GUTOR-398155 format. One record per residue (C-alpha): residue in three letters; chain; x, y, z. Coordinates in nm, 2 decimals. Each point is the difference from the previous one (the first is absolute). Layout:
@type:ALA&mol:A&px:X&py:Y&pz:Z
...
END
This chain:
@type:MET&mol:A&px:8.98&py:7.36&pz:12.13
@type:GLU&mol:A&px:-0.37&py:0.02&pz:0.08
@type:GLU&mol:A&px:0.07&py:0.05&pz:0.37
@type:GLN&mol:A&px:0.25&py:0.28&pz:-0.08
@type:LEU&mol:A&px:-0.26&py:0.17&pz:-0.23
@type:LYS&mol:A&px:-0.27&py:-0.03&pz:0.26
@type:LYS&mol:A&px:0.22&py:0.16&pz:0.26
@type:ILE&mol:A&px:0.10&py:0.29&pz:-0.23
@type:ARG&mol:A&px:-0.37&py:0.05&pz:-0.10
@type:GLU&mol:A&px:-0.10&py:0.02&pz:0.37
@type:GLU&mol:A&px:0.27&py:0.27&pz:0.05
@type:ILE&mol:A&px:-0.13&py:0.19&pz:-0.30
@type:ASP&mol:A&px:-0.36&py:-0.02&pz:0.14
@type:ALA&mol:A&px:0.13&py:0.13&pz:0.33
@type:VAL&mol:A&px:0.17&py:0.29&pz:-0.17
@type:ASP&mol:A&px:-0.32&py:0.08&pz:-0.20
@type:ASP&mol:A&px:-0.20&py:0.01&pz:0.32
@type:GLN&mol:A&px:0.25&py:0.25&pz:0.14
@type:LEU&mol:A&px:-0.02&py:0.21&pz:-0.31
@type:LEU&mol:A&px:-0.38&py:0.01&pz:0.02
@type:ILE&mol:A&px:0.03&py:0.13&pz:0.36
@type:ILE&mol:A&px:0.26&py:0.26&pz:-0.11
@type:PHE&mol:A&px:-0.20&py:0.11&pz:-0.30
@type:ASN&mol:A&px:-0.32&py:0.04&pz:0.20
@type:ARG&mol:A&px:0.20&py:0.21&pz:0.26
@type:ARG&mol:A&px:0.13&py:0.22&pz:-0.29
@type:MET&mol:A&px:-0.35&py:0.05&pz:-0.13
@type:LYS&mol:A&px:-0.13&py:0.10&pz:0.35
@type:LEU&mol:A&px:0.27&py:0.27&pz:0.01
@type:ILE&mol:A&px:-0.08&py:0.10&pz:-0.35
@type:LYS&mol:A&px:-0.37&py:0.05&pz:0.10
@type:GLU&mol:A&px:0.12&py:0.23&pz:0.28
@type:VAL&mol:A&px:0.21&py:0.20&pz:-0.25
@type:GLY&mol:A&px:-0.30&py:0.02&pz:-0.23
@type:ASN&mol:A&px:-0.22&py:0.14&pz:0.28
@type:LEU&mol:A&px:0.26&py:0.26&pz:0.08
@type:LYS&mol:A&px:0.03&py:0.11&pz:-0.36
@type:ARG&mol:A&px:-0.37&py:0.02&pz:-0.05
@type:ASN&mol:A&px:-0.04&py:0.22&pz:0.31
@type:HIS&mol:A&px:0.27&py:0.23&pz:-0.13
@type:ASN&mol:A&px:-0.06&py:-0.02&pz:-0.37
@type:GLY&mol:A&px:0.33&py:-0.18&pz:-0.05
@type:VAL&mol:A&px:0.10&py:-0.16&pz:-0.33
@type:ILE&mol:A&px:-0.02&py:-0.38&pz:-0.02
@type:TYR&mol:A&px:0.24&py:-0.08&pz:-0.28
@type:ARG&mol:A&px:0.35&py:0.10&pz:0.08
@type:PRO&mol:A&px:0.25&py:-0.14&pz:-0.26
@type:GLU&mol:A&px:0.30&py:0.16&pz:0.17
@type:ARG&mol:A&px:-0.09&py:-0.18&pz:0.32
@type:GLU&mol:A&px:-0.03&py:-0.33&pz:-0.18
@type:GLN&mol:A&px:0.33&py:0.05&pz:-0.18
@type:SER&mol:A&px:0.18&py:0.08&pz:0.33
@type:ILE&mol:A&px:-0.15&py:-0.32&pz:0.16
@type:LEU&mol:A&px:0.12&py:-0.21&pz:-0.30
@type:GLU&mol:A&px:0.35&py:0.16&pz:0.02
@type:ARG&mol:A&px:0.03&py:-0.08&pz:0.37
@type:LEU&mol:A&px:-0.12&py:-0.36&pz:-0.06
@type:ARG&mol:A&px:0.25&py:-0.05&pz:-0.28
@type:ASN&mol:A&px:0.28&py:0.13&pz:0.21
@type:ASN&mol:A&px:-0.10&py:-0.22&pz:0.30
@type:ASN&mol:A&px:-0.04&py:-0.32&pz:-0.21
@type:ASN&mol:A&px:0.24&py:-0.28&pz:0.08
@type:GLY&mol:A&px:-0.21&py:-0.29&pz:-0.15
@type:LEU&mol:A&px:-0.09&py:-0.16&pz:-0.33
@type:LEU&mol:A&px:-0.25&py:0.27&pz:-0.11
@type:THR&mol:A&px:0.13&py:0.21&pz:-0.29
@type:PRO&mol:A&px:-0.07&py:0.38&pz:-0.01
@type:GLU&mol:A&px:-0.26&py:-0.07&pz:-0.27
@type:ALA&mol:A&px:-0.17&py:-0.27&pz:0.21
@type:ILE&mol:A&px:-0.01&py:0.24&pz:0.30
@type:GLU&mol:A&px:-0.16&py:0.27&pz:-0.21
@type:SER&mol:A&px:-0.26&py:-0.23&pz:-0.15
@type:LEU&mol:A&px:-0.10&py:-0.14&pz:0.34
@type:PHE&mol:A&px:-0.02&py:0.33&pz:0.17
@type:MET&mol:A&px:-0.17&py:0.20&pz:-0.28
@type:GLU&mol:A&px:-0.29&py:-0.25&pz:0.03
@type:ILE&mol:A&px:0.00&py:0.05&pz:0.38
@type:PHE&mol:A&px:0.00&py:0.38&pz:-0.05
@type:ALA&mol:A&px:-0.29&py:-0.03&pz:-0.24
@type:VAL&mol:A&px:-0.21&py:-0.21&pz:0.25
@type:SER&mol:A&px:0.09&py:0.24&pz:0.27
@type:ARG&mol:A&px:-0.13&py:0.30&pz:-0.20
@type:ASN&mol:A&px:-0.33&py:-0.18&pz:-0.05
@type:TYR&mol:A&px:-0.03&py:-0.02&pz:0.38
@type:GLU&mol:A&px:0.08&py:0.37&pz:0.03
@type:LEU&mol:A&px:-0.23&py:0.12&pz:-0.28
@type:PRO&mol:A&px:-0.09&py:-0.18&pz:-0.32
@type:GLU&mol:A&px:0.07&py:0.21&pz:-0.31
@type:ARG&mol:A&px:-0.11&py:-0.04&pz:-0.36
@type:VAL&mol:A&px:0.29&py:-0.03&pz:-0.25
@type:ALA&mol:A&px:-0.05&py:0.06&pz:-0.38
@type:PHE&mol:A&px:0.24&py:-0.15&pz:-0.25
@type:LEU&mol:A&px:0.02&py:-0.03&pz:-0.38
@type:GLY&mol:A&px:-0.20&py:-0.32&pz:-0.06
@type:PRO&mol:A&px:-0.13&py:-0.25&pz:-0.06
@type:GLU&mol:A&px:0.12&py:-0.24&pz:0.27
@type:GLY&mol:A&px:0.33&py:-0.16&pz:-0.08
@type:SER&mol:A&px:0.16&py:0.30&pz:-0.15
@type:PHE&mol:A&px:0.36&py:0.11&pz:0.10
@type:THR&mol:A&px:-0.16&py:0.30&pz:0.18
@type:HIS&mol:A&px:-0.22&py:-0.24&pz:0.20
@type:GLN&mol:A&px:0.31&py:-0.19&pz:0.09
@type:ALA&mol:A&px:0.18&py:0.32&pz:0.11
@type:ALA&mol:A&px:-0.31&py:0.10&pz:0.20
@type:GLU&mol:A&px:-0.01&py:-0.33&pz:0.19
@type:SER&mol:A&px:0.38&py:0.02&pz:0.07
@type:ARG&mol:A&px:-0.08&py:0.31&pz:0.22
@type:PHE&mol:A&px:-0.36&py:-0.04&pz:0.11
@type:GLY&mol:A&px:-0.02&py:-0.38&pz:0.03
@type:SER&mol:A&px:-0.25&py:-0.24&pz:-0.13
@type:LEU&mol:A&px:-0.28&py:0.09&pz:0.25
@type:SER&mol:A&px:-0.04&py:0.37&pz:-0.10
@type:ASN&mol:A&px:-0.31&py:0.13&pz:-0.17
@type:TYR&mol:A&px:0.11&py:0.03&pz:-0.36
@type:VAL&mol:A&px:-0.17&py:0.19&pz:-0.28
@type:PRO&mol:A&px:0.12&py:-0.10&pz:-0.36
@type:LEU&mol:A&px:-0.05&py:0.29&pz:-0.24
@type:SER&mol:A&px:0.04&py:0.00&pz:-0.38
@type:ASN&mol:A&px:0.23&py:0.30&pz:-0.05
@type:ILE&mol:A&px:0.25&py:0.22&pz:0.18
@type:GLU&mol:A&px:-0.22&py:0.31&pz:-0.03
@type:THR&mol:A&px:-0.29&py:-0.17&pz:0.18
@type:ILE&mol:A&px:0.24&py:-0.09&pz:0.29
@type:PHE&mol:A&px:0.09&py:0.37&pz:0.04
@type:GLU&mol:A&px:-0.37&py:0.09&pz:-0.01
@type:ASN&mol:A&px:-0.09&py:-0.25&pz:0.27
@type:VAL&mol:A&px:0.29&py:0.12&pz:0.22
@type:VAL&mol:A&px:-0.09&py:0.37&pz:-0.04
@type:THR&mol:A&px:-0.37&py:-0.06&pz:0.07
@type:LYS&mol:A&px:0.10&py:-0.22&pz:0.30
@type:ARG&mol:A&px:-0.19&py:-0.30&pz:-0.12
@type:VAL&mol:A&px:0.32&py:-0.18&pz:0.08
@type:LYS&mol:A&px:0.28&py:0.09&pz:0.25
@type:PHE&mol:A&px:0.29&py:-0.11&pz:-0.22
@type:GLY&mol:A&px:0.08&py:-0.06&pz:-0.36
@type:VAL&mol:A&px:0.28&py:-0.21&pz:-0.15
@type:ILE&mol:A&px:0.14&py:0.10&pz:-0.34
@type:PRO&mol:A&px:0.30&py:-0.07&pz:-0.22
@type:ILE&mol:A&px:0.23&py:0.30&pz:-0.07
@type:GLU&mol:A&px:0.30&py:-0.14&pz:-0.19
@type:ASN&mol:A&px:0.17&py:-0.31&pz:-0.12
@type:ASN&mol:A&px:0.38&py:-0.03&pz:-0.03
@type:GLN&mol:A&px:-0.03&py:-0.15&pz:-0.35
@type:GLU&mol:A&px:-0.28&py:0.21&pz:-0.15
@type:GLY&mol:A&px:0.02&py:0.33&pz:0.19
@type:SER&mol:A&px:-0.27&py:0.21&pz:0.16
@type:VAL&mol:A&px:-0.37&py:-0.05&pz:0.00
@type:THR&mol:A&px:-0.10&py:0.34&pz:-0.14
@type:GLU&mol:A&px:-0.37&py:-0.03&pz:0.10
@type:THR&mol:A&px:0.10&py:-0.03&pz:0.37
@type:ILE&mol:A&px:0.24&py:0.29&pz:-0.02
@type:ASP&mol:A&px:-0.26&py:0.22&pz:-0.17
@type:LEU&mol:A&px:-0.26&py:-0.09&pz:0.26
@type:LEU&mol:A&px:0.24&py:0.08&pz:0.29
@type:GLY&mol:A&px:0.03&py:0.34&pz:-0.16
@type:SER&mol:A&px:-0.37&py:0.07&pz:-0.05
@type:THR&mol:A&px:-0.16&py:-0.15&pz:0.32
@type:ASP&mol:A&px:0.02&py:0.07&pz:0.37
@type:VAL&mol:A&px:0.16&py:-0.32&pz:0.14
@type:LYS&mol:A&px:0.30&py:-0.08&pz:0.22
@type:ILE&mol:A&px:0.26&py:-0.27&pz:-0.05
@type:VAL&mol:A&px:0.00&py:-0.24&pz:0.30
@type:ALA&mol:A&px:0.27&py:-0.24&pz:-0.10
@type:GLU&mol:A&px:0.19&py:-0.16&pz:-0.29
@type:MET&mol:A&px:0.03&py:-0.37&pz:-0.07
@type:PRO&mol:A&px:0.26&py:-0.15&pz:-0.24
@type:MET&mol:A&px:-0.10&py:-0.35&pz:-0.12
@type:ASN&mol:A&px:0.17&py:-0.25&pz:-0.23
@type:ILE&mol:A&px:-0.22&py:-0.08&pz:-0.30
@type:HIS&mol:A&px:-0.02&py:-0.36&pz:-0.13
@type:PHE&mol:A&px:-0.23&py:-0.12&pz:-0.28
@type:THR&mol:A&px:-0.13&py:-0.35&pz:-0.07
@type:PHE&mol:A&px:-0.12&py:-0.15&pz:-0.32
@type:SER&mol:A&px:-0.32&py:-0.17&pz:0.09
@type:SER&mol:A&px:-0.26&py:-0.20&pz:-0.20
@type:ILE&mol:A&px:-0.26&py:-0.28&pz:0.02
@type:GLU&mol:A&px:0.17&py:-0.15&pz:-0.31
@type:ASP&mol:A&px:0.26&py:-0.27&pz:0.06
@type:LYS&mol:A&px:0.19&py:0.06&pz:-0.33
@type:LEU&mol:A&px:0.15&py:0.33&pz:-0.13
@type:THR&mol:A&px:-0.10&py:-0.10&pz:-0.35
@type:ASN&mol:A&px:-0.37&py:0.03&pz:0.10
@type:ILE&mol:A&px:0.04&py:0.36&pz:0.11
@type:GLN&mol:A&px:-0.11&py:0.25&pz:-0.27
@type:ARG&mol:A&px:-0.02&py:0.33&pz:0.20
@type:ILE&mol:A&px:0.15&py:0.15&pz:0.32
@type:TYR&mol:A&px:-0.17&py:0.25&pz:0.22
@type:SER&mol:A&px:0.17&py:0.25&pz:0.23
@type:LYS&mol:A&px:0.03&py:0.37&pz:0.09
@type:ASP&mol:A&px:0.22&py:0.18&pz:-0.26
@type:ILE&mol:A&px:0.29&py:0.03&pz:0.25
@type:GLY&mol:A&px:-0.01&py:-0.38&pz:0.05
@type:PHE&mol:A&px:0.08&py:-0.04&pz:-0.37
@type:LYS&mol:A&px:0.27&py:0.26&pz:0.01
@type:GLN&mol:A&px:0.17&py:-0.17&pz:0.30
@type:CYS&mol:A&px:-0.02&py:-0.35&pz:-0.14
@type:LYS&mol:A&px:0.11&py:0.05&pz:-0.36
@type:LYS&mol:A&px:0.28&py:-0.25&pz:0.01
@type:PHE&mol:A&px:-0.22&py:-0.28&pz:0.12
@type:ILE&mol:A&px:-0.27&py:0.07&pz:-0.26
@type:GLN&mol:A&px:0.25&py:0.02&pz:-0.28
@type:GLU&mol:A&px:0.19&py:-0.32&pz:0.11
@type:PHE&mol:A&px:-0.31&py:-0.22&pz:0.03
@type:PHE&mol:A&px:-0.24&py:0.15&pz:-0.26
@type:GLY&mol:A&px:0.19&py:0.24&pz:-0.22
@type:ASN&mol:A&px:-0.25&py:0.20&pz:-0.20
@type:ASN&mol:A&px:-0.25&py:-0.28&pz:-0.03
@type:ILE&mol:A&px:-0.22&py:0.10&pz:0.29
@type:GLU&mol:A&px:-0.27&py:0.26&pz:0.06
@type:LEU&mol:A&px:0.07&py:0.24&pz:0.29
@type:ILE&mol:A&px:-0.31&py:0.15&pz:0.14
@type:PRO&mol:A&px:0.04&py:0.29&pz:0.26
@type:VAL&mol:A&px:-0.27&py:0.02&pz:0.28
@type:SER&mol:A&px:-0.05&py:0.24&pz:0.29
@type:SER&mol:A&px:0.20&py:-0.20&pz:0.25
@type:THR&mol:A&px:0.21&py:-0.32&pz:0.04
@type:SER&mol:A&px:-0.27&py:-0.13&pz:0.23
@type:LYS&mol:A&px:-0.26&py:0.05&pz:-0.27
@type:ALA&mol:A&px:0.23&py:-0.20&pz:-0.23
@type:ALA&mol:A&px:0.00&py:-0.29&pz:0.25
@type:GLN&mol:A&px:-0.38&py:0.01&pz:0.02
@type:ILE&mol:A&px:-0.04&py:-0.02&pz:-0.38
@type:ALA&mol:A&px:0.26&py:-0.27&pz:-0.05
@type:LYS&mol:A&px:-0.17&py:-0.22&pz:0.27
@type:LYS&mol:A&px:-0.33&py:0.00&pz:-0.21
@type:GLU&mol:A&px:0.13&py:0.02&pz:-0.36
@type:PRO&mol:A&px:0.15&py:-0.30&pz:-0.18
@type:HIS&mol:A&px:0.32&py:0.04&pz:-0.20
@type:SER&mol:A&px:0.10&py:0.30&pz:0.20
@type:ALA&mol:A&px:0.26&py:0.09&pz:0.27
@type:ALA&mol:A&px:0.07&py:0.29&pz:0.24
@type:ILE&mol:A&px:0.32&py:0.18&pz:0.10
@type:CYS&mol:A&px:-0.09&py:0.08&pz:0.36
@type:PRO&mol:A&px:0.12&py:0.00&pz:0.36
@type:GLN&mol:A&px:0.02&py:-0.33&pz:0.20
@type:VAL&mol:A&px:-0.27&py:0.13&pz:0.24
@type:ALA&mol:A&px:-0.24&py:0.06&pz:-0.29
@type:ALA&mol:A&px:0.05&py:-0.35&pz:-0.13
@type:ARG&mol:A&px:-0.06&py:-0.14&pz:0.35
@type:ILE&mol:A&px:-0.31&py:0.21&pz:0.06
@type:TYR&mol:A&px:-0.16&py:-0.10&pz:-0.33
@type:ASP&mol:A&px:0.12&py:-0.36&pz:0.01
@type:LEU&mol:A&px:0.20&py:0.03&pz:-0.32
@type:PRO&mol:A&px:0.28&py:-0.25&pz:-0.05
@type:VAL&mol:A&px:0.35&py:0.15&pz:-0.02
@type:LEU&mol:A&px:0.21&py:-0.14&pz:-0.29
@type:PHE&mol:A&px:0.30&py:0.22&pz:0.05
@type:ALA&mol:A&px:0.10&py:0.23&pz:0.30
@type:ASN&mol:A&px:0.23&py:0.31&pz:0.00
@type:ILE&mol:A&px:-0.02&py:0.06&pz:-0.38
@type:GLU&mol:A&px:0.09&py:0.37&pz:0.03
@type:ASP&mol:A&px:0.30&py:0.12&pz:-0.21
@type:SER&mol:A&px:0.18&py:0.15&pz:0.30
@type:VAL&mol:A&px:0.06&py:-0.15&pz:0.34
@type:ASN&mol:A&px:0.03&py:0.35&pz:0.13
@type:ASN&mol:A&px:-0.36&py:0.10&pz:-0.07
@type:THR&mol:A&px:-0.13&py:0.22&pz:0.28
@type:THR&mol:A&px:-0.31&py:0.22&pz:0.03
@type:ARG&mol:A&px:-0.03&py:0.28&pz:0.25
@type:PHE&mol:A&px:-0.35&py:0.04&pz:0.15
@type:LEU&mol:A&px:-0.14&py:0.28&pz:0.21
@type:ILE&mol:A&px:-0.26&py:0.00&pz:0.27
@type:ILE&mol:A&px:-0.20&py:0.32&pz:-0.01
@type:SER&mol:A&px:-0.26&py:0.15&pz:0.24
@type:GLY&mol:A&px:-0.21&py:0.31&pz:0.02
@type:ASP&mol:A&px:0.17&py:0.14&pz:0.31
@type:PHE&mol:A&px:0.32&py:-0.15&pz:0.15
@type:ASP&mol:A&px:0.31&py:0.12&pz:0.17
@type:SER&mol:A&px:0.27&py:-0.26&pz:0.06
@type:GLN&mol:A&px:0.25&py:0.05&pz:0.29
@type:LYS&mol:A&px:0.37&py:0.00&pz:-0.06
@type:SER&mol:A&px:0.18&py:-0.34&pz:-0.01
@type:GLY&mol:A&px:0.36&py:0.12&pz:-0.06
@type:ASN&mol:A&px:0.00&py:-0.14&pz:-0.35
@type:ASP&mol:A&px:-0.27&py:0.19&pz:-0.19
@type:LYS&mol:A&px:-0.09&py:0.12&pz:-0.34
@type:THR&mol:A&px:-0.22&py:0.30&pz:-0.09
@type:THR&mol:A&px:-0.19&py:0.06&pz:-0.32
@type:ILE&mol:A&px:-0.09&py:0.34&pz:-0.13
@type:ILE&mol:A&px:-0.15&py:0.17&pz:-0.31
@type:ALA&mol:A&px:0.18&py:0.30&pz:-0.13
@type:LYS&mol:A&px:-0.15&py:0.25&pz:-0.24
@type:VAL&mol:A&px:0.29&py:0.24&pz:-0.07
@type:GLU&mol:A&px:-0.03&py:0.34&pz:-0.16
@type:ASP&mol:A&px:0.01&py:0.02&pz:-0.37
@type:LYS&mol:A&px:0.34&py:0.17&pz:-0.03
@type:ALA&mol:A&px:0.35&py:-0.10&pz:-0.07
@type:GLY&mol:A&px:0.18&py:-0.18&pz:0.29
@type:SER&mol:A&px:-0.31&py:-0.05&pz:0.22
@type:LEU&mol:A&px:0.03&py:-0.38&pz:0.02
@type:ALA&mol:A&px:0.38&py:0.01&pz:0.02
@type:GLU&mol:A&px:-0.03&py:0.25&pz:0.30
@type:LEU&mol:A&px:-0.23&py:-0.24&pz:0.18
@type:LEU&mol:A&px:0.22&py:-0.31&pz:-0.06
@type:GLN&mol:A&px:0.31&py:0.20&pz:0.10
@type:ALA&mol:A&px:-0.18&py:0.09&pz:0.33
@type:PHE&mol:A&px:-0.04&py:-0.37&pz:0.08
@type:ASN&mol:A&px:0.37&py:-0.06&pz:-0.10
@type:GLU&mol:A&px:0.12&py:0.28&pz:0.23
@type:ALA&mol:A&px:-0.21&py:-0.15&pz:0.29
@type:LYS&mol:A&px:0.17&py:-0.34&pz:-0.07
@type:ILE&mol:A&px:-0.34&py:-0.16&pz:-0.08
@type:ASN&mol:A&px:0.02&py:-0.29&pz:-0.24
@type:LEU&mol:A&px:-0.27&py:-0.01&pz:-0.27
@type:CYS&mol:A&px:-0.11&py:-0.35&pz:-0.08
@type:LYS&mol:A&px:-0.24&py:0.08&pz:-0.29
@type:VAL&mol:A&px:-0.09&py:0.29&pz:-0.22
@type:ASP&mol:A&px:-0.29&py:-0.06&pz:-0.24
@type:SER&mol:A&px:-0.14&py:0.27&pz:-0.23
@type:ARG&mol:A&px:-0.37&py:0.01&pz:-0.10
@type:PRO&mol:A&px:-0.17&py:0.25&pz:-0.24
@type:LEU&mol:A&px:-0.23&py:0.27&pz:0.14
@type:LYS&mol:A&px:-0.30&py:-0.12&pz:-0.20
@type:TYR&mol:A&px:-0.21&py:0.31&pz:0.07
@type:GLU&mol:A&px:0.25&py:0.24&pz:-0.14
@type:ASN&mol:A&px:0.02&py:0.12&pz:-0.37
@type:GLN&mol:A&px:0.38&py:-0.01&pz:-0.01
@type:PHE&mol:A&px:0.24&py:-0.28&pz:0.06
@type:GLN&mol:A&px:0.05&py:0.02&pz:0.38
@type:TYR&mol:A&px:0.07&py:-0.26&pz:0.25
@type:TRP&mol:A&px:-0.03&py:-0.10&pz:0.37
@type:PHE&mol:A&px:0.24&py:-0.24&pz:0.18
@type:LEU&mol:A&px:-0.05&py:-0.28&pz:0.24
@type:ILE&mol:A&px:0.31&py:-0.03&pz:0.22
@type:ASP&mol:A&px:0.10&py:-0.27&pz:0.25
@type:LEU&mol:A&px:0.26&py:0.11&pz:0.25
@type:GLU&mol:A&px:0.18&py:-0.16&pz:0.30
@type:GLY&mol:A&px:-0.12&py:0.14&pz:0.34
@type:HIS&mol:A&px:-0.31&py:0.08&pz:0.19
@type:ILE&mol:A&px:-0.21&py:0.32&pz:0.00
@type:GLN&mol:A&px:0.09&py:0.04&pz:0.36
@type:ASP&mol:A&px:0.37&py:0.00&pz:-0.08
@type:GLU&mol:A&px:0.14&py:0.36&pz:0.04
@type:ASN&mol:A&px:0.17&py:0.01&pz:-0.34
@type:VAL&mol:A&px:-0.31&py:-0.13&pz:-0.18
@type:LYS&mol:A&px:-0.23&py:0.23&pz:0.19
@type:ILE&mol:A&px:0.21&py:0.31&pz:-0.09
@type:ILE&mol:A&px:-0.01&py:-0.07&pz:-0.37
@type:LEU&mol:A&px:-0.37&py:-0.09&pz:-0.01
@type:GLU&mol:A&px:-0.08&py:0.32&pz:0.19
@type:LYS&mol:A&px:0.22&py:0.21&pz:-0.23
@type:TYR&mol:A&px:-0.18&py:-0.14&pz:-0.31
@type:LYS&mol:A&px:-0.34&py:-0.04&pz:0.15
@type:ASP&mol:A&px:-0.17&py:0.18&pz:-0.29
@type:GLN&mol:A&px:0.15&py:-0.24&pz:-0.25
@type:VAL&mol:A&px:-0.01&py:-0.33&pz:0.19
@type:LYS&mol:A&px:-0.27&py:-0.24&pz:0.12
@type:TRP&mol:A&px:0.09&py:-0.26&pz:0.26
@type:LEU&mol:A&px:-0.15&py:-0.34&pz:-0.07
@type:GLY&mol:A&px:0.14&py:-0.19&pz:0.30
@type:SER&mol:A&px:0.30&py:-0.12&pz:0.20
@type:TYR&mol:A&px:0.04&py:-0.37&pz:0.07
@type:VAL&mol:A&px:0.24&py:-0.28&pz:0.07
@type:LYS&mol:A&px:0.25&py:-0.05&pz:-0.28
@type:LEU&mol:A&px:0.00&py:-0.36&pz:-0.13
@type:CYS&mol:A&px:0.14&py:0.04&pz:-0.35
END
């Protein structure tokens, strides 16, 4: 057995040496691409290009790697490559260990220059003022609905949507206490309590104090230092703050997914062939205005994925604007015609690869 293991390990070492040569060759080519882009003011981050590479690799795969494994490996390679082209600062809803941090790392890798910020509005401010190149923010959860603060800020600030990222959300129950009977209070963000109601009720009933804090990462930080407490937090937060996990995957629904957005001050994604466009519509205050706009999309055979209404807060009356997600790219002829026809009522927020 030892001889067999030794031989296999030698083969693994040889493969690793080959991979190192190949990776260095890729980075050399990436540096050449980066020089070309800098000389012609090209855009470094191209989500549609990355998605087409992943699709090609999945289709060409005949080995043991799953599609998820291929994506995980190559997203990290893409992130390292972008840092060779041009390092960019990325803001996310912090602190470190939050679900938004996890979403950011899934696209920008572990080596990027991250800036954790305390609230969504500050992320928008840093993107608009160009203190950071990209911001990562949550926009909706399939269990709890839309993040209204994000939608309101998309309507009131001048940013573009670069990409969307769906991510499965899993909570852990973590504590320095070994026994549940020693736990007197639980910390988490309010949405953590909402999404783990069954677990809390089953193990503690009403005999526990639930204390909402600014983020699930903050909950992990507090629980690490405070006796008789626990946190409902992501696995990554428990790991970062060295907080023992007592129970994993305690969320009520196994289909718990949050959609995140990447935003930037100025960005224009190229067509991928499977795209989504987000717009804001402020229709006239008269009967049938919204129905007319929606009918125009219907007649153009454009599927609407999301229509979310928000109040016009600076108006005296009850009036609304609408955030609309639709299938297609702004360069598609049918999309372009409608947006041009209603240009006085519509603001384009971005076209990007459709992932959910």
